[in-house]
N, C-alpha and C positions, 0 to 999 in steps of 0.2 A: 164503080163500087169495089170491083176486084182490086184496083190500084190502092184504094183507101185501106182495104183489109191488109194488103201486103205491107203498106207503110206502117200501119198500127202494129203488125207483128214484128217488123224489122225497121224501127225508126231511123236507123243509121243508113238505110238504103232508100234513097229518094228517087222517084222516076224522073223528075225534072232535074237535070244536072245543075242548072243555075240555082234552083232552089236548094239543091243539095249543098252548094258552096255556101249559101247563107246559113244553112243549118250547121254546117261544119265550123264556120267562123263563130257562130253563136256558142257552140260547144267549147271551142278553144278559149273564148273570152269569158265563158261562164255567165252568159246573159241570154235573153230571149231573142228570137229571130227578128222581131219587130224593132228591138233596140239596136240590132245591127243595121237595120234600115235607117233608123234615126241618126246613128253615128255616121253612116255613109252619106246621108243627105247633108249633114252639117259639114262634113269634110268637103264634099263636092261643091255645094252652093255657098258655104261660109256663113250659114245661119241655121237656126233651128227650124224644124218642120212646123209650118202653121197647122192649125187644127183642121182646116178644110182639106189640106194636102194629106195630112195624117189619116183622115177618114178614107180618102180615095186610095191612098197607098195601102192601107189595111185590106181593102176590098181587092185591089189588084193582086197583091202578093198572097195574102192568106186564103182568099176564096178562089182566085183564078190561077194561082201558081205562077204568075208572071213576075219577073225580076228586072228592074231597070238596069241599064248598062252600068251606071255609076255605082249601084249597089253590088253588082257582080264583081266589078273591078276592086272595090273595097274589100269584099270577102276574099277574093283570090290573093290580095296583098297580105291580108291577115294570115291566111293559110301558109303562104310562102314564108312569111316572117316567123311563124310558129315552127315551121320545119327546121329553120336554122337557129332557133332558140332566142329570137329577138322579142318575143311577146311575153309580157308579165301580166297574166290574167287578173291579178289583184290591183293593177294600176287604176287609180281612180278615174282617169280619163275615159275608160271604157264603161264606167258605171255611173255616168252622169244622169242617165235616165232611169236608173235602177232605184226605186223607192226604198227598197229594203237593204241597200248596201250600206254597211257601216265600217268605217276604218277604226282600228283600235290603236290607241297611243301606247307604245311600250311603257310599261310600269305606270300607266295613267292613274290608277287608283292610289298607288303609293305617292305619286307626286301631288295629287289632290289632297290626300290626308296630311302630307307634310305642309302644304300651303295653309290648310285650315289650322293646324297646330301653331304655325308661325303667327297667323293672324290672331288667334286666341291669346298667345303669349304677349303680343304687342298690346292688345286690349287690356289685359291684366296689368301689365307694366305701366301703362298710361294711367289706369285707375289708381294704382298704388302710388305713383309719383304725384298725382294730383292730390291724394290724401295726405302725403307727408310733406309736400312742398310749401303749403301755405298754412294759414291758421286753421282753426277748428271750423269745418264746413258743416252746414246743416244737413247735407245729403251728398251722396257720391254721384247722384244723377242730376241733370239740369232741373230747375235753374240753380246755378252755383252761387249760393250766398254763404258768407262766413258769418259766424255768430256776432262778430263785432259790427257787422254792417246792419244788423237788425236792431230795431229800437228795443230798448230794455223795458220790461214790464215793471211798472211801479206799484 
């Protein structure tokens, strides 16, 4: 209990050095500790962590404080790369498992607005050309009949 209180008061100081490496890598990448485990697992085994493994890994790491060797190696590599400036914490590869991570397209709203305006202009131009290109239409919307195609009322 004393160790838990110390960790709560100073979360940057972890009693278990392996778990500390996972926490430090999580802070560098700006993700959760369990996401570091997921990334490490995928890198080590070449596949995503299955649900039954995920449940077991959560218990082993979060409840018992044990860290698999592959996760510790991954965390240490992240820490070393961050020290020499090779880590971009906003890189989407680190946020694959982050549900709330959103990438923003530079000037995305402006591009979307321009695309909508272009589409609206094309639609208006098509309706105008349809109106002036042929004979007198009964409607600008389908079905497209011209007055000469309809039977005359006697």
